[in-house]
Biopython code that builds the backbone (N, CA, C, O; Angstrom):
import numpy as np
from Bio.PDB.StructureBuilder import StructureBuilder

atoms = [
    (1, "ASP", "N", (-1.208, 8.984, -22.528)),
    (1, "ASP", "CA", (-0.363, 8.390, -22.500)),
    (1, "ASP", "C", (0.562, 8.322, -24.033)),
    (1, "ASP", "O", (-0.083, 8.064, -25.050)),
    (2, "PRO", "N", (1.703, 8.502, -24.121)),
    (2, "PRO", "CA", (2.224, 8.219, -25.475)),
    (2, "PRO", "C", (2.064, 6.737, -25.721)),
    (2, "PRO", "O", (2.099, 5.897, -24.821)),
    (3, "VAL", "N", (1.863, 6.440, -27.169)),
    (3, "VAL", "CA", (2.117, 5.053, -27.866)),
    (3, "VAL", "C", (2.894, 5.017, -28.736)),
    (3, "VAL", "O", (3.004, 5.869, -29.617)),
    (4, "HIS", "N", (3.695, 3.798, -28.584)),
    (4, "HIS", "CA", (4.717, 3.592, -29.699)),
    (4, "HIS", "C", (3.831, 2.602, -30.918)),
    (4, "HIS", "O", (2.990, 1.726, -30.713)),
    (5, "LEU", "N", (4.341, 3.083, -32.129)),
    (5, "LEU", "CA", (3.620, 2.680, -33.254)),
    (5, "LEU", "C", (4.467, 1.884, -34.081)),
    (5, "LEU", "O", (5.273, 2.450, -34.819)),
    (6, "ILE", "N", (4.351, 0.170, -34.036)),
    (6, "ILE", "CA", (5.440, -0.532, -34.763)),
    (6, "ILE", "C", (4.697, -1.364, -36.126)),
    (6, "ILE", "O", (3.833, -2.235, -36.023)),
    (7, "THR", "N", (5.275, -0.850, -37.378)),
    (7, "THR", "CA", (4.530, -1.529, -38.462)),
    (7, "THR", "C", (5.516, -2.619, -39.143)),
    (7, "THR", "O", (6.733, -2.722, -38.994)),
    (8, "THR", "N", (4.776, -3.285, -39.814)),
    (8, "THR", "CA", (5.384, -4.295, -40.667)),
    (8, "THR", "C", (4.488, -4.143, -42.043)),
    (8, "THR", "O", (3.276, -3.954, -42.145)),
    (9, "ALA", "N", (5.623, -4.308, -43.200)),
    (9, "ALA", "CA", (4.687, -4.426, -44.440)),
    (9, "ALA", "C", (5.440, -5.505, -44.843)),
    (9, "ALA", "O", (6.641, -5.601, -44.588)),
    (10, "ALA", "N", (4.615, -6.566, -45.641)),
    (10, "ALA", "CA", (5.245, -7.723, -46.277)),
    (10, "ALA", "C", (6.718, -7.463, -47.647)),
    (10, "ALA", "O", (6.421, -7.110, -48.788)),
    (11, "GLN", "N", (7.472, -7.591, -47.432)),
    (11, "GLN", "CA", (8.635, -7.523, -48.118)),
    (11, "GLN", "C", (8.981, -8.758, -48.859)),
    (11, "GLN", "O", (8.980, -9.854, -48.300)),
    (12, "PRO", "N", (9.370, -8.548, -50.511)),
    (12, "PRO", "CA", (9.844, -9.454, -51.195)),
    (12, "PRO", "C", (10.828, -10.503, -50.705)),
    (12, "PRO", "O", (11.972, -10.240, -50.335)),
    (13, "THR", "N", (10.290, -11.703, -50.734)),
    (13, "THR", "CA", (11.607, -12.724, -50.280)),
    (13, "THR", "C", (12.322, -12.853, -51.772)),
    (13, "THR", "O", (12.103, -12.122, -52.738)),
    (14, "PRO", "N", (13.409, -14.191, -51.689)),
    (14, "PRO", "CA", (14.077, -14.205, -52.678)),
    (14, "PRO", "C", (13.686, -15.185, -53.390)),
    (14, "PRO", "O", (14.117, -15.420, -54.519)),
    (15, "ALA", "N", (12.716, -15.935, -52.714)),
    (15, "ALA", "CA", (11.686, -16.937, -53.001)),
    (15, "ALA", "C", (10.652, -16.709, -53.896)),
    (15, "ALA", "O", (10.295, -17.614, -54.650)),
    (16, "THR", "N", (10.093, -15.551, -53.912)),
    (16, "THR", "CA", (9.061, -14.687, -54.728)),
    (16, "THR", "C", (9.323, -13.427, -55.538)),
    (16, "THR", "O", (8.574, -12.591, -56.044)),
    (17, "ALA", "N", (10.694, -13.582, -55.486)),
    (17, "ALA", "CA", (11.187, -12.161, -56.148)),
    (17, "ALA", "C", (11.389, -12.729, -57.554)),
    (17, "ALA", "O", (11.772, -13.897, -57.621)),
    (18, "PRO", "N", (11.167, -12.006, -58.750)),
    (18, "PRO", "CA", (11.313, -12.315, -60.333)),
    (18, "PRO", "C", (13.119, -12.475, -60.197)),
    (18, "PRO", "O", (14.011, -11.826, -59.652)),
    (19, "ALA", "N", (13.052, -13.483, -60.868)),
    (19, "ALA", "CA", (14.663, -13.585, -61.414)),
    (19, "ALA", "C", (15.239, -12.508, -62.164)),
    (19, "ALA", "O", (16.431, -12.333, -61.910)),
    (20, "CYS", "N", (14.684, -11.651, -63.109)),
    (20, "CYS", "CA", (14.896, -10.513, -63.554)),
    (20, "CYS", "C", (13.675, -9.149, -63.403)),
    (20, "CYS", "O", (12.572, -9.223, -62.861)),
    (21, "THR", "N", (14.130, -8.277, -63.887)),
    (21, "THR", "CA", (13.166, -7.020, -63.646)),
    (21, "THR", "C", (12.309, -6.751, -64.769)),
    (21, "THR", "O", (11.527, -5.803, -64.847)),
    (22, "CYS", "N", (12.492, -7.593, -65.586)),
    (22, "CYS", "CA", (11.826, -7.067, -67.316)),
    (22, "CYS", "C", (10.430, -7.805, -67.371)),
    (22, "CYS", "O", (9.992, -8.245, -68.434)),
    (23, "HIS", "N", (9.650, -7.938, -65.990)),
    (23, "HIS", "CA", (8.106, -8.240, -65.771)),
    (23, "HIS", "C", (7.864, -8.931, -67.096)),
    (23, "HIS", "O", (7.092, -8.252, -67.773)),
    (24, "HIS", "N", (8.281, -10.127, -67.753)),
    (24, "HIS", "CA", (7.450, -10.678, -68.475)),
    (24, "HIS", "C", (6.644, -11.913, -67.906)),
    (24, "HIS", "O", (7.144, -12.974, -67.533)),
    (25, "GLY", "N", (5.686, -11.673, -67.908)),
    (25, "GLY", "CA", (4.872, -12.475, -67.110)),
    (25, "GLY", "C", (4.682, -13.045, -65.844)),
    (25, "GLY", "O", (4.043, -14.055, -65.548)),
    (26, "ALA", "N", (5.414, -12.156, -65.023)),
    (26, "ALA", "CA", (5.507, -12.557, -63.331)),
    (26, "ALA", "C", (4.255, -11.625, -62.989)),
    (26, "ALA", "O", (3.849, -10.543, -63.412)),
    (27, "ALA", "N", (3.836, -12.535, -62.038)),
    (27, "ALA", "CA", (2.317, -11.850, -61.208)),
    (27, "ALA", "C", (2.897, -10.972, -60.231)),
    (27, "ALA", "O", (3.869, -11.395, -59.606)),
    (28, "PRO", "N", (2.497, -9.912, -60.015)),
    (28, "PRO", "CA", (2.722, -8.984, -59.168)),
    (28, "PRO", "C", (2.186, -9.237, -58.075)),
    (28, "PRO", "O", (1.026, -9.611, -57.902)),
    (29, "ALA", "N", (3.407, -8.952, -56.884)),
    (29, "ALA", "CA", (3.041, -9.631, -55.605)),
    (29, "ALA", "C", (2.155, -8.951, -54.511)),
    (29, "ALA", "O", (2.307, -7.761, -54.234)),
    (30, "ALA", "N", (1.205, -9.760, -53.885)),
    (30, "ALA", "CA", (-0.314, -9.251, -53.599)),
    (30, "ALA", "C", (-0.064, -8.638, -52.722)),
    (30, "ALA", "O", (0.741, -9.012, -51.869)),
    (31, "TYR", "N", (-0.728, -7.447, -52.686)),
    (31, "TYR", "CA", (-0.208, -6.259, -51.346)),
    (31, "TYR", "C", (-1.258, -6.806, -50.270)),
    (31, "TYR", "O", (-2.425, -7.198, -50.289)),
    (32, "ALA", "N", (0.029, -6.585, -49.067)),
    (32, "ALA", "CA", (-0.313, -6.903, -47.820)),
    (32, "ALA", "C", (-0.506, -5.494, -47.076)),
    (32, "ALA", "O", (0.335, -4.632, -47.331)),
    (33, "PRO", "N", (-1.248, -5.272, -46.432)),
    (33, "PRO", "CA", (-1.436, -3.799, -45.464)),
    (33, "PRO", "C", (-0.624, -4.147, -44.465)),
    (33, "PRO", "O", (-0.457, -5.331, -44.171)),
    (34, "PRO", "N", (0.015, -3.079, -43.784)),
    (34, "PRO", "CA", (0.940, -3.273, -42.934)),
    (34, "PRO", "C", (0.203, -3.476, -41.555)),
    (34, "PRO", "O", (-0.875, -2.981, -41.224)),
    (35, "THR", "N", (0.889, -4.179, -40.941)),
    (35, "THR", "CA", (0.175, -4.826, -39.471)),
    (35, "THR", "C", (0.820, -3.822, -38.551)),
    (35, "THR", "O", (1.976, -3.400, -38.545)),
    (36, "ILE", "N", (-0.598, -3.435, -37.481)),
    (36, "ILE", "CA", (-0.127, -2.199, -36.509)),
    (36, "ILE", "C", (-0.201, -3.057, -35.462)),
    (36, "ILE", "O", (-0.888, -4.076, -35.388)),
    (37, "VAL", "N", (0.740, -2.476, -34.434)),
    (37, "VAL", "CA", (0.735, -3.042, -33.617)),
    (37, "VAL", "C", (0.961, -1.804, -32.449)),
    (37, "VAL", "O", (1.919, -1.038, -32.552)),
    (38, "TYR", "N", (0.026, -1.700, -31.389)),
    (38, "TYR", "CA", (0.139, -0.609, -30.238)),
    (38, "TYR", "C", (1.086, -1.249, -29.648)),
    (38, "TYR", "O", (0.972, -2.475, -29.631)),
    (39, "ALA", "N", (2.190, -0.684, -29.049)),
    (39, "ALA", "CA", (2.463, -1.303, -28.069)),
    (39, "ALA", "C", (2.492, -0.163, -26.701)),
    (39, "ALA", "O", (2.931, 0.982, -26.809)),
    (40, "PRO", "N", (1.999, -0.676, -25.582)),
    (40, "PRO", "CA", (2.258, 0.448, -24.423)),
    (40, "PRO", "C", (3.521, 1.282, -24.306)),
    (40, "PRO", "O", (4.651, 0.824, -24.476)),
    (41, "ALA", "N", (3.231, 2.591, -23.989)),
    (41, "ALA", "CA", (4.576, 3.454, -23.719)),
    (41, "ALA", "C", (5.579, 2.737, -22.564)),
    (41, "ALA", "O", (4.914, 2.167, -21.699)),
    (42, "PRO", "N", (6.520, 2.677, -22.438)),
    (42, "PRO", "CA", (7.549, 1.962, -21.191)),
    (42, "PRO", "C", (7.163, 3.078, -19.793)),
    (42, "PRO", "O", (7.186, 4.263, -19.458)),
    (43, "VAL", "N", (6.921, 2.134, -19.467)),
    (43, "VAL", "CA", (6.158, 2.977, -17.281)),
    (43, "VAL", "C", (7.628, 3.271, -16.638)),
    (43, "VAL", "O", (8.540, 2.445, -16.638)),
    (44, "PRO", "N", (7.707, 4.585, -16.091)),
    (44, "PRO", "CA", (8.892, 4.768, -15.618)),
    (44, "PRO", "C", (8.641, 3.919, -13.913)),
    (44, "PRO", "O", (7.608, 3.918, -13.243)),
    (45, "ARG", "N", (9.865, 3.320, -13.615)),
    (45, "ARG", "CA", (9.790, 2.741, -12.237)),
    (45, "ARG", "C", (9.955, 3.501, -11.217)),
    (45, "ARG", "O", (10.934, 4.235, -11.085)),
    (46, "ARG", "N", (8.822, 3.383, -10.220)),
    (46, "ARG", "CA", (8.622, 4.609, -9.119)),
    (46, "ARG", "C", (9.383, 3.771, -7.909)),
    (46, "ARG", "O", (9.282, 2.552, -7.765)),
    (47, "SER", "N", (10.108, 4.587, -7.130)),
    (47, "SER", "CA", (11.069, 4.453, -6.240)),
    (47, "SER", "C", (9.843, 3.913, -4.992)),
    (47, "SER", "O", (8.657, 4.188, -5.175)),
    (48, "VAL", "N", (10.270, 3.173, -3.808)),
    (48, "VAL", "CA", (9.411, 2.444, -3.159)),
    (48, "VAL", "C", (9.907, 3.261, -1.482)),
    (48, "VAL", "O", (9.333, 2.991, -0.426)),
    (49, "ALA", "N", (10.520, 3.789, -1.548)),
    (49, "ALA", "CA", (11.231, 4.730, -0.490)),
    (49, "ALA", "C", (9.970, 5.325, 0.063)),
    (49, "ALA", "O", (9.504, 4.910, 1.124)),
    (50, "PRO", "N", (9.323, 6.429, -0.731)),
    (50, "PRO", "CA", (8.185, 6.743, -0.105)),
    (50, "PRO", "C", (7.441, 6.209, 0.845)),
    (50, "PRO", "O", (7.101, 6.815, 1.861)),
    (51, "TYR", "N", (7.093, 4.845, 0.527)),
    (51, "TYR", "CA", (6.211, 4.162, 1.067)),
    (51, "TYR", "C", (6.732, 3.412, 2.096)),
    (51, "TYR", "O", (5.962, 2.727, 2.770)),
    (52, "VAL", "N", (8.075, 3.430, 2.363)),
    (52, "VAL", "CA", (8.836, 2.492, 3.133)),
    (52, "VAL", "C", (8.788, 3.918, 4.266)),
    (52, "VAL", "O", (8.198, 3.677, 5.320)),
    (53, "ALA", "N", (9.192, 4.929, 4.159)),
    (53, "ALA", "CA", (8.953, 6.088, 4.983)),
    (53, "ALA", "C", (7.534, 6.347, 5.385)),
    (53, "ALA", "O", (7.326, 6.525, 6.585)),
    (54, "ALA", "N", (6.661, 6.388, 4.657)),
    (54, "ALA", "CA", (5.458, 6.471, 5.305)),
    (54, "ALA", "C", (4.872, 5.187, 6.278)),
    (54, "ALA", "O", (4.108, 5.264, 7.240)),
    (55, "SER", "N", (5.455, 4.097, 5.729)),
    (55, "SER", "CA", (4.966, 2.888, 6.726)),
    (55, "SER", "C", (5.892, 3.150, 8.084)),
    (55, "SER", "O", (5.366, 3.068, 9.194)),
    (56, "ALA", "N", (6.611, 3.313, 8.004)),
    (56, "ALA", "CA", (7.555, 3.356, 9.224)),
    (56, "ALA", "C", (7.160, 4.762, 10.225)),
    (56, "ALA", "O", (7.136, 4.589, 11.443)),
    (57, "ALA", "N", (6.876, 6.046, 9.695)),
    (57, "ALA", "CA", (6.139, 6.625, 10.331)),
    (57, "ALA", "C", (4.458, 6.392, 11.069)),
    (57, "ALA", "O", (4.034, 6.905, 12.105)),
    (58, "ALA", "N", (3.757, 5.466, 10.143)),
    (58, "ALA", "CA", (2.551, 5.045, 10.765)),
    (58, "ALA", "C", (2.482, 3.822, 11.749)),
    (58, "ALA", "O", (1.577, 3.397, 12.468)),
    (59, "VAL", "N", (3.677, 3.443, 11.533)),
    (59, "VAL", "CA", (4.374, 1.967, 13.029)),
    (59, "VAL", "C", (4.738, 2.988, 14.028)),
    (59, "VAL", "O", (4.603, 2.558, 15.174)),
    (60, "ALA", "N", (5.158, 4.212, 13.955)),
    (60, "ALA", "CA", (5.742, 4.767, 14.885)),
    (60, "ALA", "C", (4.476, 5.971, 15.716)),
    (60, "ALA", "O", (4.509, 6.396, 16.871)),
    (61, "GLY", "N", (3.570, 6.226, 14.746)),
    (61, "GLY", "CA", (2.812, 6.895, 15.022)),
    (61, "GLY", "C", (1.273, 5.835, 16.233)),
    (61, "GLY", "O", (0.462, 6.236, 17.067)),
    (62, "VAL", "N", (1.512, 4.806, 15.802)),
    (62, "VAL", "CA", (0.408, 3.596, 16.174)),
    (62, "VAL", "C", (1.292, 3.373, 17.889)),
    (62, "VAL", "O", (0.764, 3.669, 18.961)),
    (63, "ALA", "N", (2.513, 2.870, 17.748)),
    (63, "ALA", "CA", (3.206, 2.757, 18.889)),
    (63, "ALA", "C", (3.103, 3.986, 19.736)),
    (63, "ALA", "O", (2.562, 3.758, 20.818)),
    (64, "ALA", "N", (3.522, 5.390, 19.519)),
    (64, "ALA", "CA", (3.207, 6.012, 20.373)),
    (64, "ALA", "C", (1.556, 5.971, 20.795)),
    (64, "ALA", "O", (1.183, 5.678, 21.930)),
    (65, "LEU", "N", (0.687, 6.299, 19.740)),
    (65, "LEU", "CA", (-0.870, 5.831, 20.696)),
    (65, "LEU", "C", (-1.070, 5.164, 21.527)),
    (65, "LEU", "O", (-1.696, 5.422, 22.555)),
    (66, "VAL", "N", (-0.231, 3.540, 21.010)),
    (66, "VAL", "CA", (-0.687, 2.736, 22.160)),
    (66, "VAL", "C", (-0.086, 3.127, 23.767)),
    (66, "VAL", "O", (-0.622, 2.831, 24.835)),
    (67, "THR", "N", (1.512, 4.070, 23.497)),
    (67, "THR", "CA", (2.097, 3.709, 24.401)),
    (67, "THR", "C", (1.261, 5.009, 25.495)),
    (67, "THR", "O", (1.301, 4.960, 26.724)),
    (68, "VAL", "N", (0.722, 5.833, 24.888)),
    (68, "VAL", "CA", (-0.093, 6.935, 25.670)),
    (68, "VAL", "C", (-1.282, 6.150, 26.154)),
    (68, "VAL", "O", (-1.622, 6.253, 27.333)),
    (69, "LEU", "N", (-1.865, 5.454, 25.407)),
    (69, "LEU", "CA", (-3.339, 4.715, 25.862)),
    (69, "LEU", "C", (-3.278, 3.986, 27.358)),
    (69, "LEU", "O", (-3.967, 4.197, 28.356)),
    (70, "THR", "N", (-2.003, 2.888, 27.091)),
    (70, "THR", "CA", (-1.553, 2.307, 28.071)),
    (70, "THR", "C", (-1.405, 3.016, 29.352)),
    (70, "THR", "O", (-2.115, 2.704, 30.308)),
    (71, "ALA", "N", (-0.336, 4.156, 29.445)),
    (71, "ALA", "CA", (-0.188, 4.766, 30.673)),
    (71, "ALA", "C", (-1.531, 5.560, 31.250)),
    (71, "ALA", "O", (-1.575, 5.663, 32.476)),
    (72, "LEU", "N", (-2.680, 6.157, 30.455)),
    (72, "LEU", "CA", (-3.672, 6.693, 30.784)),
    (72, "LEU", "C", (-4.281, 5.260, 31.429)),
    (72, "LEU", "O", (-4.866, 5.309, 32.510)),
    (73, "LEU", "N", (-4.137, 4.146, 30.806)),
    (73, "LEU", "CA", (-4.875, 2.970, 31.613)),
    (73, "LEU", "C", (-4.474, 2.641, 32.619)),
    (73, "LEU", "O", (-5.252, 2.230, 33.480)),
    (74, "LEU", "N", (-2.942, 2.727, 32.864)),
    (74, "LEU", "CA", (-2.274, 2.335, 34.203)),
    (74, "LEU", "C", (-2.768, 3.369, 35.376)),
    (74, "LEU", "O", (-3.083, 3.142, 36.544)),
    (75, "ALA", "N", (-2.714, 4.676, 34.576)),
    (75, "ALA", "CA", (-3.040, 5.810, 35.875)),
    (75, "ALA", "C", (-4.606, 5.479, 36.359)),
    (75, "ALA", "O", (-4.935, 5.304, 37.532)),
    (76, "LEU", "N", (-5.340, 5.441, 35.412)),
    (76, "LEU", "CA", (-7.079, 4.889, 35.520)),
    (76, "LEU", "C", (-6.685, 3.725, 36.862)),
    (76, "LEU", "O", (-7.013, 3.873, 38.039)),
    (77, "ALA", "N", (-6.122, 2.899, 36.446)),
    (77, "ALA", "CA", (-5.929, 1.882, 37.579)),
    (77, "ALA", "C", (-5.543, 1.961, 38.661)),
    (77, "ALA", "O", (-6.067, 1.161, 39.436)),
    (78, "VAL", "N", (-4.605, 2.803, 39.182)),
    (78, "VAL", "CA", (-4.013, 3.255, 40.137)),
    (78, "VAL", "C", (-5.054, 4.223, 40.989)),
    (78, "VAL", "O", (-5.253, 4.138, 42.200)),
    (79, "ALA", "N", (-5.525, 4.941, 40.292)),
    (79, "ALA", "CA", (-6.579, 6.097, 41.035)),
    (79, "ALA", "C", (-7.656, 5.392, 41.265)),
    (79, "ALA", "O", (-8.429, 6.041, 41.969)),
    (80, "SER", "N", (-8.278, 3.793, 40.839)),
    (80, "SER", "CA", (-9.298, 3.151, 41.039)),
    (80, "SER", "C", (-8.937, 2.531, 42.364)),
    (80, "SER", "O", (-9.833, 2.180, 43.132)),
    (81, "VAL", "N", (-7.725, 2.389, 42.651)),
    (81, "VAL", "CA", (-7.174, 1.301, 43.799)),
    (81, "VAL", "C", (-6.887, 1.997, 44.692)),
    (81, "VAL", "O", (-6.897, 1.452, 45.796)),
    (82, "SER", "N", (-6.567, 3.246, 44.641)),
    (82, "SER", "CA", (-6.384, 4.188, 45.835)),
    (82, "SER", "C", (-7.851, 4.718, 46.327)),
    (82, "SER", "O", (-8.160, 4.950, 47.496)),
    (83, "VAL", "N", (-8.698, 4.860, 45.158)),
    (83, "VAL", "CA", (-10.117, 5.137, 46.032)),
    (83, "VAL", "C", (-10.884, 4.292, 46.464)),
    (83, "VAL", "O", (-11.882, 4.587, 47.121)),
    (84, "ALA", "N", (-10.421, 2.663, 46.058)),
    (84, "ALA", "CA", (-10.969, 1.575, 46.969)),
    (84, "ALA", "C", (-10.343, 1.704, 48.270)),
    (84, "ALA", "O", (-10.964, 1.547, 49.321)),
    (85, "VAL", "N", (-9.051, 2.005, 48.193)),
    (85, "VAL", "CA", (-8.202, 2.162, 49.793)),
    (85, "VAL", "C", (-8.832, 3.134, 50.741)),
    (85, "VAL", "O", (-9.049, 2.993, 51.944)),
    (86, "VAL", "N", (-9.069, 4.092, 49.999)),
    (86, "VAL", "CA", (-9.635, 5.186, 50.900)),
    (86, "VAL", "C", (-11.001, 4.755, 51.412)),
    (86, "VAL", "O", (-11.312, 4.973, 52.583)),
    (87, "ALA", "N", (-11.869, 4.114, 50.513)),
    (87, "ALA", "CA", (-13.565, 3.874, 50.606)),
    (87, "ALA", "C", (-12.924, 2.899, 51.926)),
    (87, "ALA", "O", (-12.950, 3.493, 53.004)),
    (88, "VAL", "N", (-12.356, 1.483, 51.966)),
    (88, "VAL", "CA", (-12.091, 0.534, 52.954)),
    (88, "VAL", "C", (-11.976, 1.553, 54.424)),
    (88, "VAL", "O", (-12.521, 1.405, 55.518)),
    (89, "VAL", "N", (-11.286, 2.336, 54.059)),
    (89, "VAL", "CA", (-10.686, 2.910, 55.660)),
    (89, "VAL", "C", (-11.619, 3.912, 55.952)),
    (89, "VAL", "O", (-11.766, 4.155, 57.150)),
    (90, "LEU", "N", (-12.355, 4.619, 55.065)),
    (90, "LEU", "CA", (-13.180, 5.034, 55.798)),
    (90, "LEU", "C", (-14.497, 4.511, 56.286)),
    (90, "LEU", "O", (-15.299, 5.049, 57.049)),
    (91, "ARG", "N", (-14.556, 3.216, 55.617)),
    (91, "ARG", "CA", (-15.787, 2.415, 56.306)),
    (91, "ARG", "C", (-15.139, 2.003, 57.701)),
    (91, "ARG", "O", (-15.702, 2.179, 58.782)),
    (92, "SER", "N", (-13.859, 1.421, 57.530)),
    (92, "SER", "CA", (-13.631, 0.889, 59.030)),
    (92, "SER", "C", (-13.654, 1.625, 60.275)),
    (92, "SER", "O", (-13.949, 1.173, 61.381)),
    (93, "LEU", "N", (-13.170, 3.294, 59.860)),
    (93, "LEU", "CA", (-13.636, 4.193, 60.574)),
    (93, "LEU", "C", (-14.876, 4.627, 61.164)),
    (93, "LEU", "O", (-14.945, 4.948, 62.350)),
    (94, "ILE", "N", (-15.835, 4.645, 60.395)),
    (94, "ILE", "CA", (-17.014, 4.763, 60.586)),
    (94, "ILE", "C", (-17.680, 3.460, 61.194)),
    (94, "ILE", "O", (-18.292, 3.919, 62.159)),
    (95, "ASN", "N", (-17.836, 2.522, 61.181)),
    (95, "ASN", "CA", (-17.801, 1.407, 61.539)),
    (95, "ASN", "C", (-17.449, 0.986, 63.365)),
    (95, "ASN", "O", (-18.128, 0.419, 64.221)),
    (96, "GLY", "N", (-16.095, 1.575, 63.371)),
    (96, "GLY", "CA", (-15.450, 1.729, 64.667)),
    (96, "GLY", "C", (-16.033, 2.649, 65.443)),
    (96, "GLY", "O", (-16.022, 2.565, 66.671)),
    (97, "GLN", "N", (-16.551, 3.536, 64.838)),
    (97, "GLN", "CA", (-17.381, 4.661, 65.777)),
    (97, "GLN", "C", (-18.496, 4.286, 66.448)),
    (97, "GLN", "O", (-18.878, 4.627, 67.568)),
    (98, "ARG", "N", (-19.139, 3.310, 65.395)),
    (98, "ARG", "CA", (-20.641, 2.846, 66.116)),
    (98, "ARG", "C", (-20.478, 1.599, 67.016)),
    (98, "ARG", "O", (-21.371, 1.514, 67.859)),
    (99, "THR", "N", (-19.608, 0.667, 67.043)),
    (99, "THR", "CA", (-19.471, -0.053, 67.592)),
    (99, "THR", "C", (-18.687, 0.031, 68.974)),
    (99, "THR", "O", (-18.863, -0.848, 69.817)),
    (100, "TYR", "N", (-17.956, 0.925, 69.163)),
    (100, "TYR", "CA", (-17.227, 1.071, 70.064)),
    (100, "TYR", "C", (-17.673, 2.697, 70.601)),
    (100, "TYR", "O", (-17.258, 3.690, 70.003)),
    (101, "PRO", "N", (-18.525, 2.780, 71.745)),
    (101, "PRO", "CA", (-19.211, 4.294, 72.409)),
    (101, "PRO", "C", (-17.800, 4.936, 72.547)),
    (101, "PRO", "O", (-16.823, 4.205, 72.710)),
    (102, "ARG", "N", (-17.690, 6.125, 72.492)),
    (102, "ARG", "CA", (-16.808, 6.842, 73.657)),
    (102, "ARG", "C", (-16.686, 7.077, 74.999)),
    (102, "ARG", "O", (-17.813, 7.340, 75.420)),
    (103, "ARG", "N", (-15.999, 7.108, 75.750)),
    (103, "ARG", "CA", (-16.335, 7.148, 77.243)),
    (103, "ARG", "C", (-15.899, 8.326, 77.403)),
    (103, "ARG", "O", (-15.948, 8.858, 78.512)),
]
sb = StructureBuilder()
sb.init_structure("model")
sb.init_model(0)
sb.init_chain("A")
sb.init_seg("    ")
for serial, (resi, resn, name, xyz) in enumerate(atoms, 1):
    if name == "N":
        sb.init_residue(resn, " ", resi, " ")
    sb.init_atom(name, np.array(xyz, "f"), 0.0, 1.0, " ", f" {name:<3s}", serial, name[0])
structure = sb.get_structure()
């Protein structure tokens, strides 16, 4: 990642600057090393459109899966009821033959 380098160095202010430039007895300004501040590089903003599209696709996929599973469960229930009806009819036919002998 690129890093921006910000430096500041001590600059003489009017209060500490000598009135003249002849250097007669004025103490030199103390050296202040530059302050280095590392600022992080600006991060580009990402679009949320891919995330919204992925979320919509996931919701649609789950809805389709739930629909298919519900249809399979309904088909299983219908098949179970029809097997139960056939069992009851066969049982009544078999029991009816034993109870009433033919003439």
